[in-house]
N, C-alpha and C positions, 0 to 999 in steps of 0.2 A: 464314662457313665453319666448320663443326664439324671439329675435328681429333680423331680418335679414336686412343686409345693403341694402338699396334701396327698402325695402318692404313697401307698403302702405296698411294699414288695410282698407278693403272696407266694413266691417260690420258696420251697424248702431248701433247695441246693443252689449254690452260686453257679451261674452259667459262664462259660468262657466262649469267646469268639473262636470258631474252628470250622474250617471247610473240610469235611470228611465225606468221602464217597459212601453212599448208602444204596442198597437194593432192598426192596420190600414187596410184600404182597398182602392183600387183604384176606382176612379169615372171617368166617361167620361168627355171630354171637354165641352159637352153640359150641363151636370149636374153642372160642375164647374161654367160656365157662369151664369146659372140659380141661383145658390146659391149666388154668389157674387153680383148679381143684386137685391137680396131681401133685402130691407132696414130692414125688421124685423129680419134678421139673427142676428143682434146685440143683440136682446132680446131673440132669440130662439136658443136652442142648436141644432147642426146639427143632432144628433141622434134622435131628435124629428121630423125631416122632413121625409116625406113618402118615403118608398121603396128604400132608398139609400143602406142600408146594404144587401139587398137581391140580389143585382146585382154583388157582388164580394165577394170572400172568405176573411175572417179575417186572417191577418198574424201578427205574434208576432215579436218584435224587442226590442232593448234597445238603449237609447240615450248614446252617448259618451260625448257630451256637449250640452248645452241648453241655449237659451236666449229668450227674448220676441219676437224676430224676426225670430228665426229659431233654427235648431239643426243639429247635426250629428247623423245619425241612423246607427246601426250595426245590421245585420241580416243574416239569412241563405238564404233568397231569393234574387234573382237578382233585383236590382232597375233599372228602366228605366228613363232616363232624360226626363223632361217635363211631367211626370205622375202626375196627380192631385190625392191627397189623402185626406181621412177623417182619422184623427189621434185621438185616445183616449190615453191621457197621464195619466198614473196611478201614481200620486204623492204620496209619503209616507204620511201617516196620513191624507189623504184626502179621504172621504168616497166614492165619485163618481169620475170617471175619467173626466179630462178636454177634451173637444171636440174642435178640430180645423180643418180648411181647409188649406191644404198645397200643395206645389209643389216640386218635385225633381229637383234640379238645377244642381247638380254634382254627379257623381258616381265614385267609385273606386272598381274594381273587387276584388274578394277574392284573397289573396296572403299570403305568409308567414309573410309579414310585418303587415298585418291586422289580423293575427291569423286565417286565413282561412275563414273569414266572409266577407260579402259584406258591403260596406260603402257608405252612401249617404249624401250629403249636402241638407238640407231641408229648404225651405223658408215658413214661416207661412204667409198665405194670409188673413185669417180671423179667429177671435176668439170671442166668446161671452164675453160681458163686465164683467160678473161675473167671468168667467174663467180667464180673464186678471188679475183681482185683486188677485185671488188665485195663479196664476203663478208668479206674481211680488213678492208676499210675500214669496213664496218658494225660488225664485232666491236670494232675499235679505238674507234670513236665511242661504242659502247654501254659499253665498259669505262671510258672516260673519264667518261661521263655518270654511271655507277653509282658511281665513286669520288668524284665531286663531292657525291653525296647523303650519303655517310658522314660 
């Protein structure tokens, strides 16, 4: 980890380096507001909510880093700032993907420094309680594994 002079870390959660397969699709602001206002979302997976997946095509990407609060995504498609996403996170050794609602906060266009892929900073807005537990277990295991490598 590079510590820059005068740099203040703004992230609430530590991120770990992790390459995890992701599928995602964009949703409208109206759908986002509707989902975030549903109290039962905490008990219902987003992919069980009606008609969300039919409104946008599924896109594939991979995480560069990951935390309980967000991730960096790398993909072939252009990311647009402020776009709301439904993300399916395909954790290794987890039989079903974790589903979360997120928003694109920052984008970096493809360049030689990013290997020709597009990069986006993603903030997780909502995640099912069961999926939070699975994600926390994965992050802890990866953090321990990464510390053993050092």
